Backbone of each chain as ProteinMPNN parsed JSONL, in Angstrom:
{"seq_chain_A": "MPILAKDIEALIRETFPDAKITITDLAGDGNHYSAEIVDESFREMNRVQQQRAVYASLKGKMDGANGELHALSLTTRAPE", "coords_chain_A": {"N_chain_A": [[13.193, -52.099, 51.093], [13.303, -53.515, 48.099], [15.391, -55.895, 46.37], [16.864, -56.938, 43.319], [17.051, -60.215, 41.892], [19.033, -60.488, 39.957], [20.758, -58.469, 40.675], [21.763, -59.352, 43.086], [23.086, -61.601, 42.178], [24.995, -60.375, 40.545], [26.573, -59.006, 42.413], [27.65, -61.134, 43.91], [28.966, -62.375, 41.878], [31.052, -60.647, 41.3], [32.957, -61.251, 43.228], [33.185, -63.987, 42.927], [33.917, -64.922, 40.087], [33.811, -67.196, 38.42], [31.898, -68.856, 39.389], [29.109, -71.156, 39.729], [26.033, -69.867, 39.956], [22.94, -69.796, 41.492], [20.002, -68.126, 41.924], [17.087, -67.868, 43.818], [13.929, -66.452, 44.111], [12.208, -66.556, 46.91], [9.779, -65.791, 48.072], [8.647, -64.105, 46.319], [8.74, -61.426, 46.807], [10.949, -59.89, 46.513], [12.617, -59.882, 48.655], [13.163, -62.133, 50.066], [15.356, -64.532, 49.486], [16.924, -67.442, 48.07], [20.187, -68.658, 47.618], [22.365, -70.544, 45.669], [25.674, -71.334, 45.54], [28.277, -72.506, 43.71], [31.549, -73.122, 43.765], [34.968, -73.374, 42.894], [36.822, -72.307, 44.668], [35.829, -72.839, 47.143], [36.626, -75.276, 47.969], [38.684, -75.718, 49.815], [37.649, -74.707, 52.102], [35.709, -74.573, 55.17], [32.121, -74.722, 55.882], [31.34, -72.417, 57.258], [33.393, -70.63, 56.629], [33.055, -70.508, 53.855], [30.516, -69.349, 53.604], [30.866, -66.973, 54.938], [32.536, -65.705, 53.122], [30.792, -65.351, 51.008], [28.866, -63.682, 52.172], [30.511, -61.48, 52.594], [30.905, -60.667, 49.994], [28.529, -59.5, 49.459], [28.596, -57.07, 50.548], [27.503, -55.659, 52.896], [24.78, -55.594, 52.391], [23.188, -57.31, 53.714], [22.971, -56.381, 56.224], [21.398, -55.879, 59.174], [18.683, -53.68, 60.095], [18.865, -51.817, 58.128], [19.658, -53.148, 55.951], [19.177, -54.223, 52.584], [18.376, -56.645, 52.019], [16.467, -58.942, 53.44], [16.374, -61.676, 53.915], [18.447, -64.236, 53.033], [18.935, -67.305, 52.028], [21.564, -69.558, 52.172], [23.41, -71.848, 50.174], [26.38, -73.448, 49.86], [29.073, -74.841, 48.049], [31.845, -76.806, 46.837], [32.573, -77.671, 43.396], [31.505, -80.936, 42.228]], "CA_chain_A": [[13.726, -51.76, 49.76], [13.592, -54.798, 47.45], [16.593, -56.008, 45.548], [16.582, -57.897, 42.261], [17.893, -61.417, 41.894], [20.229, -60.289, 39.123], [21.69, -57.614, 41.415], [22.446, -60.226, 44.049], [24.026, -62.43, 41.42], [26.1, -59.522, 40.086], [27.455, -58.755, 43.566], [28.384, -62.362, 44.221], [29.807, -62.654, 40.705], [32.28, -59.832, 41.382], [33.929, -61.969, 44.057], [33.324, -65.364, 42.434], [33.62, -64.76, 38.664], [33.59, -68.447, 37.692], [30.993, -69.722, 40.149], [27.757, -71.441, 39.266], [25.198, -69.165, 40.93], [21.502, -69.926, 41.248], [19.248, -67.324, 42.883], [15.648, -68.129, 43.771], [13.108, -65.535, 44.907], [11.39, -67.536, 47.63], [8.436, -65.313, 48.405], [8.176, -63.222, 45.262], [8.643, -60.048, 47.303], [12.24, -59.228, 46.366], [13.184, -59.739, 49.985], [13.532, -63.444, 50.608], [15.978, -65.292, 48.41], [17.933, -68.448, 48.375], [21.267, -68.64, 46.644], [23.3, -71.665, 45.691], [26.916, -70.927, 44.895], [29.204, -73.625, 43.577], [32.788, -72.505, 43.304], [36.199, -74.122, 43.189], [37.543, -71.716, 45.807], [35.245, -73.336, 48.396], [37.086, -76.631, 48.258], [39.548, -75.775, 51.001], [37.029, -73.976, 53.213], [34.531, -75.164, 55.789], [30.907, -73.997, 55.49], [31.332, -71.067, 57.83], [34.302, -69.806, 55.815], [32.44, -70.326, 52.533], [29.385, -68.422, 53.642], [31.427, -65.671, 55.281], [33.055, -65.117, 51.882], [29.631, -64.898, 50.22], [28.321, -62.498, 52.85], [31.43, -60.36, 52.339], [30.697, -60.197, 48.617], [27.266, -58.74, 49.418], [28.945, -55.711, 50.972], [26.625, -54.993, 53.857], [23.36, -55.583, 52.031], [22.449, -58.165, 54.652], [23.152, -55.903, 57.587], [20.416, -55.292, 60.084], [17.436, -53.059, 59.655], [19.105, -51.017, 56.925], [20.015, -54.027, 54.835], [18.119, -54.323, 51.585], [18.042, -58.044, 51.854], [16.109, -59.441, 54.763], [16.643, -63.093, 54.1], [19.115, -64.939, 51.942], [19.325, -68.637, 52.458], [22.761, -69.874, 51.387], [24.002, -73.172, 50.051], [27.679, -73.267, 49.211], [29.904, -76.051, 47.973], [32.784, -76.891, 45.715], [32.05, -78.562, 42.359], [31.732, -82.372, 42.47]], "C_chain_A": [[14.105, -53.064, 49.042], [14.862, -54.742, 46.601], [16.311, -57.103, 44.508], [17.55, -59.07, 42.312], [19.164, -61.186, 41.083], [21.242, -59.362, 39.8], [22.469, -58.422, 42.453], [23.499, -61.05, 43.311], [25.239, -61.61, 40.997], [27.092, -59.247, 41.215], [28.306, -59.984, 43.878], [29.392, -62.658, 43.101], [31.119, -61.858, 40.739], [33.374, -60.559, 42.154], [34.208, -63.374, 43.522], [33.002, -65.406, 40.938], [33.265, -66.07, 37.951], [32.573, -69.373, 38.361], [29.717, -70.019, 39.363], [26.836, -70.865, 40.339], [23.727, -69.321, 40.55], [20.759, -69.149, 42.332], [17.763, -67.641, 42.712], [14.931, -67.122, 44.673], [12.046, -66.372, 45.606], [9.948, -67.079, 47.813], [7.855, -64.403, 47.324], [8.091, -61.763, 45.689], [9.965, -59.29, 47.191], [12.981, -59.08, 47.678], [13.674, -61.054, 50.589], [14.063, -64.313, 49.472], [16.726, -66.491, 48.958], [18.969, -68.387, 47.262], [22.107, -69.899, 46.809], [24.535, -71.238, 44.909], [27.868, -72.109, 44.903], [30.487, -73.061, 42.991], [33.998, -73.305, 43.774], [36.899, -73.593, 44.446], [37.007, -72.219, 47.152], [35.872, -74.644, 48.862], [37.895, -76.718, 49.557], [38.904, -75.132, 52.231], [35.937, -74.811, 53.876], [33.309, -74.286, 55.487], [30.882, -72.567, 56.017], [32.226, -70.142, 56.996], [33.706, -69.518, 54.444], [31.37, -69.236, 52.586], [29.807, -67.029, 54.097], [31.894, -64.952, 54.017], [31.9, -64.599, 51.018], [29.019, -63.645, 50.857], [29.197, -61.278, 52.572], [31.203, -59.8, 50.947], [29.432, -59.341, 48.515], [27.409, -57.351, 50.031], [27.882, -55.017, 51.826], [25.153, -54.988, 53.512], [22.512, -56.44, 52.963], [22.31, -57.518, 56.022], [21.931, -55.235, 58.201], [19.231, -54.643, 59.411], [17.635, -52.251, 58.375], [19.474, -51.864, 55.714], [18.863, -54.15, 53.863], [17.574, -55.737, 51.503], [17.712, -58.609, 53.225], [16.585, -60.877, 54.947], [17.278, -63.692, 52.856], [19.6, -66.266, 52.5], [20.474, -69.102, 51.57], [23.054, -71.373, 51.348], [25.301, -72.987, 49.282], [28.402, -74.591, 49.155], [30.883, -75.932, 46.817], [32.176, -77.808, 44.66], [32.375, -80.008, 42.68], [33.028, -82.814, 41.808]], "O_chain_A": [[15.138, -53.654, 49.359], [15.32, -53.677, 46.186], [15.606, -58.071, 44.792], [18.704, -58.934, 42.717], [20.244, -61.632, 41.471], [22.441, -59.452, 39.536], [23.662, -58.208, 42.668], [24.639, -61.177, 43.756], [26.373, -62.081, 41.078], [28.304, -59.255, 41.0], [29.516, -59.886, 44.082], [30.505, -63.123, 43.347], [32.156, -62.328, 40.271], [34.551, -60.501, 41.799], [35.32, -63.887, 43.647], [31.93, -65.875, 40.555], [32.503, -66.058, 36.985], [32.405, -70.523, 37.956], [29.305, -69.267, 38.48], [26.85, -71.311, 41.487], [23.327, -69.014, 39.427], [20.867, -69.468, 43.516], [17.252, -67.676, 41.593], [15.279, -66.961, 45.843], [11.099, -66.84, 44.975], [9.015, -67.876, 47.721], [6.701, -63.984, 47.413], [7.45, -60.953, 45.02], [10.094, -58.181, 47.709], [13.877, -58.244, 47.8], [14.495, -61.067, 51.506], [13.307, -64.766, 48.613], [17.104, -66.546, 50.129], [18.648, -68.098, 46.109], [22.504, -70.271, 47.914], [24.439, -70.831, 43.752], [28.219, -72.641, 45.956], [30.506, -72.581, 41.858], [34.037, -73.832, 44.886], [37.499, -74.363, 45.196], [37.657, -72.044, 48.183], [35.677, -75.069, 50.001], [37.785, -77.693, 50.3], [39.538, -75.024, 53.281], [35.314, -75.654, 53.23], [33.453, -73.217, 54.894], [30.465, -71.636, 55.328], [31.85, -69.008, 56.698], [33.838, -68.407, 53.929], [31.322, -68.337, 51.746], [29.204, -66.029, 53.708], [31.68, -63.751, 53.857], [32.009, -63.552, 50.38], [28.698, -62.677, 50.168], [28.69, -60.18, 52.344], [31.298, -58.59, 50.74], [29.29, -58.549, 47.584], [26.467, -56.559, 50.033], [27.427, -53.92, 51.501], [24.348, -54.434, 54.261], [21.288, -56.319, 53.002], [21.611, -58.042, 56.888], [21.507, -54.16, 57.779], [18.834, -55.011, 58.306], [16.685, -52.025, 57.626], [19.588, -51.36, 54.597], [17.701, -54.179, 54.269], [16.481, -55.987, 50.995], [18.593, -58.737, 54.075], [17.126, -61.242, 55.991], [16.706, -63.653, 51.767], [20.524, -66.339, 53.31], [20.369, -69.045, 50.344], [22.957, -72.068, 52.36], [25.311, -72.434, 48.182], [28.352, -75.375, 50.103], [30.755, -75.07, 45.948], [31.34, -78.648, 44.994], [33.386, -80.296, 43.321], [33.397, -83.986, 41.895]]}, "seq_chain_B": "MMVNNHVKCNPEPFAAKHQTYEIQTMSAEEQIKETVTANDVVLFMKGTKQMPQCGFSNHVVGVLQTIGVEFHDVDVLADPAIRQGIKDYSDWPTIPQLYVKGDFVGGCDIISEMTMSGELGELLDKSGVSYSKEAAKKIREGNAK", "coords_chain_B": {"N_chain_B": [[19.801, -61.011, 81.783], [22.276, -59.814, 81.96], [22.422, -59.271, 84.67], [22.382, -61.827, 85.723], [24.763, -62.837, 84.681], [26.488, -61.329, 86.079], [26.091, -61.972, 88.74], [27.1, -64.497, 88.759], [29.843, -64.068, 88.374], [30.623, -62.546, 90.493], [30.506, -63.439, 93.389], [31.028, -62.513, 95.932], [30.165, -60.869, 99.048], [29.085, -57.458, 99.524], [29.241, -56.394, 97.128], [27.58, -54.708, 95.911], [27.812, -51.967, 94.943], [29.977, -52.026, 93.245], [29.034, -53.913, 91.539], [26.992, -52.639, 89.991], [28.53, -50.874, 88.582], [30.106, -52.634, 87.109], [28.223, -53.866, 85.466], [27.498, -51.796, 83.823], [29.825, -51.341, 82.438], [30.649, -53.633, 81.268], [31.412, -54.907, 78.253], [29.632, -55.578, 75.174], [30.98, -57.539, 73.824], [32.41, -58.807, 75.897], [30.297, -59.77, 77.419], [29.144, -61.576, 75.631], [31.213, -63.38, 75.253], [31.434, -64.416, 77.82], [28.932, -65.64, 78.031], [28.964, -67.636, 76.01], [30.966, -69.17, 76.967], [30.147, -70.014, 79.445], [27.988, -71.626, 78.925], [27.229, -74.719, 77.395], [25.828, -74.997, 74.974], [24.656, -72.447, 73.014], [22.166, -70.384, 71.687], [21.921, -67.619, 69.757], [19.326, -65.596, 69.027], [16.299, -64.339, 67.398], [13.831, -63.296, 69.436], [12.573, -65.598, 71.93], [13.235, -68.99, 73.055], [10.801, -69.966, 73.796], [9.107, -68.276, 72.431], [9.819, -67.665, 69.472], [10.777, -65.054, 67.18], [11.163, -65.028, 64.511], [11.306, -66.787, 61.464], [13.628, -68.224, 60.827], [15.054, -68.39, 63.202], [13.158, -69.78, 64.655], [13.195, -72.182, 63.299], [15.728, -73.292, 63.931], [15.52, -73.514, 66.712], [13.503, -75.416, 66.751], [14.824, -77.662, 65.648], [16.838, -78.13, 67.597], [15.306, -78.602, 69.881], [13.818, -80.793, 69.089], [15.747, -82.794, 68.853], [16.463, -82.908, 71.405], [18.406, -81.264, 72.704], [19.825, -79.486, 75.32], [19.783, -76.027, 75.637], [21.003, -72.65, 75.89], [19.232, -69.688, 75.415], [19.601, -66.561, 73.772], [18.073, -63.569, 73.399], [18.384, -61.48, 70.836], [16.948, -59.306, 70.128], [16.299, -58.035, 72.394], [18.376, -56.468, 73.168], [20.153, -54.054, 71.653], [22.92, -53.724, 71.598], [23.967, -56.258, 71.971], [22.855, -57.445, 69.764], [24.189, -56.255, 67.6], [26.703, -56.779, 68.544], [27.069, -59.589, 68.536], [27.174, -60.126, 65.875], [29.549, -58.927, 65.136], [31.289, -60.332, 66.803], [31.171, -62.951, 65.839], [31.787, -62.521, 63.24], [29.728, -62.577, 61.336], [26.821, -61.974, 59.554], [24.123, -62.49, 60.087], [21.225, -63.57, 62.0], [19.677, -66.487, 63.2], [22.423, -67.593, 65.379], [24.47, -70.25, 66.186], [26.262, -71.513, 68.942], [28.587, -73.887, 70.111], [30.208, -75.158, 72.846], [31.677, -72.776, 73.042], [32.468, -72.304, 70.453], [31.695, -70.949, 67.259], [29.188, -72.3, 65.287], [27.388, -71.999, 63.149], [24.808, -70.528, 61.025], [21.274, -70.616, 60.291], [21.057, -72.043, 57.798], [23.393, -73.6, 57.704], [23.119, -75.124, 60.033], [20.859, -76.583, 59.339], [21.817, -78.074, 57.146], [23.841, -79.522, 58.447], [22.343, -80.977, 60.212], [20.945, -82.693, 58.548], [23.032, -84.099, 57.364], [24.163, -85.405, 59.405], [26.311, -84.352, 60.653], [25.899, -82.537, 62.695], [25.175, -84.099, 64.869], [27.581, -85.503, 65.167], [29.264, -83.426, 65.914], [28.1, -82.695, 68.37], [28.466, -85.05, 69.795], [31.26, -85.133, 69.891], [31.663, -82.904, 71.398], [30.677, -83.579, 73.795], [28.0, -83.115, 74.41], [24.76, -83.912, 75.373], [22.169, -85.582, 73.561], [19.3, -86.77, 71.713], [19.958, -89.49, 69.896], [18.296, -91.055, 68.461], [16.112, -89.408, 67.818], [17.436, -87.593, 66.2], [18.091, -89.205, 64.082], [15.577, -89.823, 63.169], [14.72, -87.321, 62.204], [16.439, -87.043, 60.042], [15.686, -89.21, 58.452], [13.01, -88.626, 58.05], [13.138, -86.382, 56.46], [14.497, -87.201, 54.306], [14.417, -87.842, 50.94]], "CA_chain_B": [[20.985, -61.775, 81.456], [23.449, -59.131, 82.49], [22.445, -59.446, 86.114], [22.786, -63.208, 85.958], [26.188, -62.934, 84.407], [27.251, -60.673, 87.098], [25.994, -62.734, 89.985], [28.013, -65.626, 88.619], [31.275, -63.758, 88.48], [30.928, -61.784, 91.703], [29.73, -64.009, 94.49], [31.388, -61.974, 97.242], [29.248, -59.852, 99.556], [29.643, -56.122, 99.452], [29.537, -56.114, 95.722], [26.483, -53.951, 95.297], [28.245, -50.789, 94.187], [30.873, -52.57, 92.256], [28.184, -54.646, 90.618], [26.363, -51.692, 89.076], [29.606, -50.368, 87.746], [30.512, -53.671, 86.164], [27.172, -54.086, 84.485], [27.525, -50.72, 82.851], [31.039, -51.274, 81.632], [30.917, -54.898, 80.595], [31.096, -54.679, 76.849], [28.855, -56.64, 74.528], [31.911, -58.622, 73.516], [32.686, -59.548, 77.126], [29.074, -60.502, 77.784], [28.984, -62.701, 74.707], [32.268, -64.344, 75.555], [31.084, -65.118, 79.043], [27.759, -66.481, 77.789], [29.294, -68.838, 75.231], [31.887, -69.974, 77.762], [29.435, -70.578, 80.602], [26.957, -72.564, 78.489], [27.726, -75.613, 76.342], [25.151, -74.706, 73.708], [23.982, -71.144, 73.078], [21.577, -69.912, 70.44], [21.584, -66.201, 69.653], [18.141, -65.69, 68.173], [15.3, -63.287, 67.513], [12.807, -63.844, 70.313], [13.03, -66.585, 72.899], [12.894, -70.343, 72.598], [9.357, -70.139, 73.979], [8.395, -67.498, 71.427], [10.72, -67.136, 68.441], [10.187, -63.938, 66.426], [11.638, -65.072, 63.131], [11.212, -68.16, 60.979], [14.928, -68.9, 60.836], [15.321, -68.714, 64.607], [12.19, -70.81, 65.0], [13.637, -73.436, 62.696], [16.854, -73.855, 64.689], [14.949, -73.926, 68.003], [12.791, -76.67, 66.497], [15.802, -78.745, 65.489], [17.499, -78.416, 68.881], [14.341, -79.185, 70.82], [13.428, -82.113, 68.606], [16.77, -83.789, 69.166], [16.641, -82.927, 72.858], [19.611, -80.578, 73.173], [19.65, -78.384, 76.267], [20.555, -74.86, 75.179], [20.72, -71.331, 76.453], [18.843, -68.776, 74.339], [19.83, -65.127, 73.968], [17.208, -62.815, 72.491], [19.152, -60.3, 70.405], [16.022, -58.164, 69.986], [16.182, -57.382, 73.699], [19.542, -55.614, 73.43], [20.795, -53.677, 70.391], [24.374, -53.888, 71.687], [24.234, -57.682, 71.743], [22.451, -57.757, 68.397], [25.336, -55.902, 66.754], [27.909, -57.381, 69.109], [27.254, -60.991, 68.145], [27.568, -60.131, 64.457], [30.98, -58.612, 65.12], [32.013, -61.398, 67.502], [31.243, -64.139, 64.984], [32.009, -62.108, 61.857], [28.614, -63.262, 60.656], [25.86, -60.86, 59.548], [22.717, -62.846, 60.276], [20.731, -64.253, 63.192], [20.297, -67.005, 64.43], [23.796, -68.094, 65.4], [24.622, -71.313, 67.19], [27.579, -71.757, 69.528], [28.764, -75.094, 70.913], [31.478, -75.113, 73.579], [32.411, -71.551, 72.772], [32.803, -72.144, 69.036], [30.607, -70.641, 66.339], [28.904, -73.434, 64.406], [26.804, -71.508, 61.911], [23.462, -69.992, 61.044], [20.172, -71.536, 60.01], [21.318, -72.935, 56.653], [24.448, -74.555, 58.064], [22.557, -76.063, 61.008], [19.976, -77.488, 58.598], [22.659, -79.015, 56.394], [24.549, -80.409, 59.374], [21.348, -81.881, 60.78], [20.635, -83.712, 57.548], [24.205, -84.903, 57.025], [24.623, -86.103, 60.609], [27.476, -83.667, 61.227], [25.53, -81.882, 63.956], [25.303, -85.153, 65.871], [29.011, -85.761, 65.377], [29.816, -82.296, 66.674], [27.592, -82.783, 69.744], [29.178, -86.183, 70.402], [32.646, -84.721, 70.126], [31.664, -81.843, 72.408], [30.137, -84.101, 75.033], [26.666, -82.577, 74.665], [23.836, -85.023, 75.189], [21.009, -85.384, 72.683], [18.697, -88.037, 71.34], [20.432, -89.981, 68.587], [17.144, -91.618, 67.768], [15.354, -88.293, 67.24], [18.245, -87.035, 65.117], [17.964, -90.133, 62.964], [14.216, -89.654, 62.643], [14.68, -86.098, 61.388], [17.127, -87.305, 58.763], [14.873, -90.117, 57.645], [11.759, -87.945, 57.704], [13.365, -85.397, 55.423], [15.209, -87.787, 53.164], [13.515, -88.259, 49.855]], "C_chain_B": [[22.222, -61.133, 82.059], [23.566, -59.357, 83.992], [22.899, -60.863, 86.45], [24.276, -63.393, 85.765], [26.97, -62.448, 85.586], [27.265, -61.48, 88.391], [26.96, -63.91, 89.928], [29.461, -65.231, 88.877], [31.612, -62.951, 89.729], [30.144, -62.279, 92.903], [29.988, -63.316, 95.832], [30.356, -60.936, 97.708], [29.856, -58.476, 99.322], [29.794, -55.637, 98.028], [28.549, -55.139, 95.093], [26.939, -52.783, 94.427], [29.053, -51.183, 92.96], [30.072, -53.201, 91.119], [27.58, -53.719, 89.566], [27.389, -51.187, 88.065], [29.973, -51.383, 86.674], [29.481, -53.897, 85.082], [27.239, -53.017, 83.399], [28.729, -50.789, 81.931], [31.36, -52.581, 80.926], [30.489, -54.746, 79.146], [30.267, -55.835, 76.303], [29.764, -57.838, 74.261], [32.195, -59.479, 74.757], [31.48, -60.378, 77.559], [28.908, -61.745, 76.927], [29.989, -63.793, 75.032], [31.92, -65.138, 76.805], [29.914, -66.086, 78.82], [28.128, -67.761, 77.044], [30.306, -69.728, 75.953], [31.142, -70.705, 78.877], [28.4, -71.625, 80.207], [27.477, -73.415, 77.329], [27.127, -75.268, 74.986], [24.376, -73.407, 73.87], [23.429, -70.81, 71.71], [21.252, -68.424, 70.579], [20.469, -66.117, 68.622], [17.272, -64.452, 68.302], [14.116, -63.867, 68.266], [13.436, -64.841, 71.268], [12.669, -67.977, 72.401], [11.409, -70.619, 72.793], [8.576, -69.408, 72.888], [9.369, -66.874, 70.412], [10.008, -66.069, 67.595], [10.595, -63.948, 64.959], [11.66, -66.536, 62.704], [12.528, -68.928, 61.067], [15.317, -69.304, 62.265], [14.423, -69.861, 65.052], [12.645, -72.186, 64.502], [14.748, -74.096, 63.527], [16.392, -74.304, 66.079], [14.258, -75.284, 67.841], [13.73, -77.86, 66.384], [16.393, -79.131, 66.845], [16.536, -79.087, 69.849], [13.94, -80.593, 70.391], [14.474, -83.164, 68.963], [17.193, -83.728, 70.639], [17.94, -82.323, 73.361], [19.211, -79.469, 74.139], [20.425, -77.188, 75.735], [20.086, -73.589, 75.854], [20.356, -70.407, 75.297], [19.138, -67.326, 74.73], [18.995, -64.39, 72.921], [17.927, -61.527, 72.078], [18.25, -59.073, 70.242], [15.909, -57.387, 71.299], [17.32, -56.399, 73.963], [20.293, -55.295, 72.129], [22.315, -53.888, 70.418], [24.773, -55.345, 71.449], [23.913, -58.045, 70.296], [23.581, -57.421, 67.417], [26.58, -56.648, 67.216], [28.136, -58.811, 68.647], [27.652, -61.085, 66.675], [29.063, -59.844, 64.327], [31.801, -59.771, 65.695], [32.226, -62.605, 66.584], [31.718, -63.81, 63.58], [30.974, -62.776, 60.953], [27.411, -62.311, 60.697], [24.418, -61.209, 59.901], [22.48, -63.561, 61.602], [19.733, -65.3, 62.686], [21.76, -67.421, 64.248], [23.923, -69.104, 66.532], [26.082, -71.442, 67.634], [27.557, -73.071, 70.297], [30.156, -75.051, 71.524], [32.323, -73.9, 73.189], [32.76, -71.318, 71.312], [31.556, -71.872, 68.199], [30.411, -71.804, 65.372], [28.304, -72.964, 63.087], [25.434, -70.905, 62.133], [22.468, -71.056, 60.62], [20.492, -72.536, 58.893], [22.332, -74.019, 57.011], [23.914, -75.584, 59.058], [21.651, -77.073, 60.302], [20.794, -78.532, 57.843], [23.329, -80.022, 57.315], [23.6, -81.399, 60.045], [21.106, -83.042, 59.817], [21.82, -84.627, 57.259], [24.693, -85.732, 58.219], [25.802, -85.418, 61.281], [27.152, -82.984, 62.548], [25.662, -82.885, 65.105], [26.758, -85.44, 66.207], [29.646, -84.664, 66.238], [29.388, -82.366, 68.142], [28.272, -83.922, 70.485], [30.569, -85.758, 70.838], [32.734, -83.712, 71.268], [31.107, -82.315, 73.746], [28.787, -83.514, 75.414], [25.656, -83.695, 74.401], [22.644, -84.627, 74.334], [20.461, -86.749, 72.332], [19.142, -88.45, 69.945], [19.263, -90.495, 67.756], [16.335, -90.518, 67.08], [16.11, -87.681, 66.068], [18.118, -87.904, 63.866], [16.587, -89.978, 62.311], [14.099, -88.414, 61.769], [15.299, -86.369, 60.023], [16.268, -88.178, 57.866], [13.607, -89.428, 57.168], [11.933, -86.965, 56.563], [14.044, -85.971, 54.189], [14.203, -88.227, 52.113], [14.338, -88.468, 48.61]], "O_chain_B": [[23.097, -61.812, 82.595], [24.652, -59.599, 84.519], [23.707, -61.066, 87.357], [24.957, -64.02, 86.576], [27.952, -63.046, 86.027], [28.298, -61.644, 89.039], [27.565, -64.273, 90.937], [30.211, -65.967, 89.517], [32.788, -62.699, 89.993], [29.224, -61.61, 93.374], [29.228, -63.52, 96.778], [29.758, -60.225, 96.9], [31.027, -58.364, 98.958], [30.402, -54.599, 97.766], [28.656, -54.788, 93.918], [26.488, -52.64, 93.291], [28.828, -50.733, 91.836], [30.38, -53.05, 89.937], [27.658, -54.005, 88.372], [27.127, -51.096, 86.865], [30.13, -51.048, 85.5], [29.824, -54.097, 83.917], [27.058, -53.3, 82.214], [28.668, -50.352, 80.782], [32.25, -52.627, 80.076], [29.321, -54.483, 78.861], [30.21, -56.916, 76.888], [29.372, -58.991, 74.446], [32.22, -60.707, 74.684], [31.613, -61.52, 78.0], [28.577, -62.822, 77.423], [29.653, -64.976, 75.079], [32.084, -66.357, 76.854], [29.904, -67.199, 79.346], [27.664, -68.845, 77.399], [30.483, -70.894, 75.598], [31.454, -71.848, 79.211], [27.975, -72.424, 81.042], [28.091, -72.897, 76.397], [27.828, -75.247, 73.974], [23.536, -73.284, 74.762], [24.121, -70.931, 70.699], [20.428, -68.024, 71.401], [20.649, -66.522, 67.473], [17.472, -63.624, 69.19], [13.473, -64.808, 67.802], [14.657, -64.922, 71.399], [11.9, -68.131, 71.452], [10.818, -71.407, 72.054], [7.511, -69.863, 72.469], [9.691, -65.689, 70.502], [8.81, -66.164, 67.33], [10.386, -62.964, 64.249], [11.995, -67.415, 63.497], [12.542, -70.127, 61.346], [15.833, -70.396, 62.504], [14.863, -70.787, 65.733], [12.5, -73.2, 65.186], [14.711, -75.298, 63.791], [16.819, -75.35, 66.568], [14.406, -76.177, 68.676], [13.475, -78.926, 66.943], [16.444, -80.309, 67.198], [16.905, -80.027, 70.553], [13.747, -81.475, 71.227], [14.134, -84.288, 69.331], [18.138, -84.393, 71.062], [18.517, -82.809, 74.334], [18.372, -78.625, 73.825], [21.605, -77.317, 75.412], [18.952, -73.471, 76.317], [21.083, -70.342, 74.306], [18.943, -66.927, 75.878], [19.186, -64.566, 71.717], [18.059, -60.599, 72.875], [18.731, -57.94, 70.22], [15.479, -56.234, 71.315], [17.235, -55.586, 74.883], [20.979, -56.153, 71.575], [22.924, -54.192, 69.392], [25.786, -55.626, 70.808], [24.611, -58.851, 69.68], [23.888, -58.205, 66.519], [27.398, -57.09, 66.409], [29.273, -59.205, 68.393], [28.371, -62.0, 66.274], [29.752, -60.45, 63.505], [32.847, -60.143, 65.163], [33.304, -63.2, 66.552], [32.02, -64.716, 62.803], [31.298, -63.433, 59.963], [27.019, -61.881, 61.782], [23.577, -60.316, 60.005], [23.403, -64.079, 62.231], [18.978, -64.98, 61.769], [22.254, -67.574, 63.131], [23.536, -68.846, 67.672], [27.001, -71.475, 66.815], [26.62, -73.339, 71.048], [31.155, -74.923, 70.816], [33.539, -74.004, 73.028], [33.286, -70.262, 70.96], [30.506, -72.481, 68.403], [31.357, -72.241, 64.717], [28.667, -73.468, 62.024], [24.959, -70.783, 63.262], [22.782, -72.246, 60.594], [20.228, -73.731, 59.029], [22.16, -75.191, 56.673], [24.214, -76.772, 58.947], [21.667, -78.263, 60.619], [20.497, -79.726, 57.897], [23.385, -81.215, 57.017], [23.992, -82.51, 60.402], [21.068, -84.206, 60.214], [21.634, -85.803, 56.944], [25.519, -86.633, 58.072], [26.247, -85.841, 62.347], [28.014, -82.861, 63.419], [26.19, -82.563, 66.169], [27.124, -85.6, 67.371], [30.437, -84.926, 67.144], [30.191, -82.132, 69.044], [28.617, -83.789, 71.659], [30.995, -85.984, 71.971], [33.72, -83.661, 72.003], [31.065, -81.554, 74.713], [28.459, -83.422, 76.597], [25.685, -84.34, 73.353], [22.175, -83.49, 74.378], [21.086, -87.77, 72.621], [18.756, -87.841, 68.947], [19.245, -90.386, 66.53], [15.926, -90.658, 65.928], [15.508, -87.296, 65.066], [18.047, -87.401, 62.745], [16.449, -89.997, 61.088], [13.457, -88.446, 60.719], [14.759, -85.978, 58.988], [16.137, -87.92, 56.669], [13.178, -89.616, 56.03], [11.006, -86.733, 55.787], [14.15, -85.307, 53.158], [13.237, -88.925, 52.423], [13.796, -88.822, 47.563]]}, "name": "protein", "num_of_chains": 2, "seq": "MPILAKDIEALIRETFPDAKITITDLAGDGNHYSAEIVDESFREMNRVQQQRAVYASLKGKMDGANGELHALSLTTRAPEMMVNNHVKCNPEPFAAKHQTYEIQTMSAEEQIKETVTANDVVLFMKGTKQMPQCGFSNHVVGVLQTIGVEFHDVDVLADPAIRQGIKDYSDWPTIPQLYVKGDFVGGCDIISEMTMSGELGELLDKSGVSYSKEAAKKIREGNAK"}
């Protein structure tokens, strides 16, 4: 079940309203994306904590065989 | 894997009956905990290091093998309980997952970033895990543009 880039962005945006979010459809199949999220709230977190927070914002869409999103490559950081 | 785990923790003779019982009742969480404690470096992955079944798992296997890190692989596709169990254990929804000295390090993206930044090497140094510093440097230089 494909998911649209703007839907992914909207989900992440709910948790990170002020983030700079860039979604790229890697394979053009609505199933393999990369997302770069730059947000001030990441400054005090390590990478695992940052990406856990992003995964949480996706509310189970990544989960297992029933997840709509097979592959989302994440890059997270605080603004320079 | 379960049998191996068990043999390690129950060396005493006479354990045959007991053994079966333990295998059945050892929870995924307990199995995972024992695996990441007994091995310095563990990769939970789809497929095996000889035959990865997913590009992301393949990528991390490639990094570890290139820099010469000895690691224990756990194929999550072989056991649905472990596949779900490791996600709960790490609070992390995707596979692969790398553990060093019992601590969760990250998934494919984090390992890639740490490889390029040199942080993976620092972590291995700090953890007393041997690897080829030269190969790690080559990866960084080869990918730097």
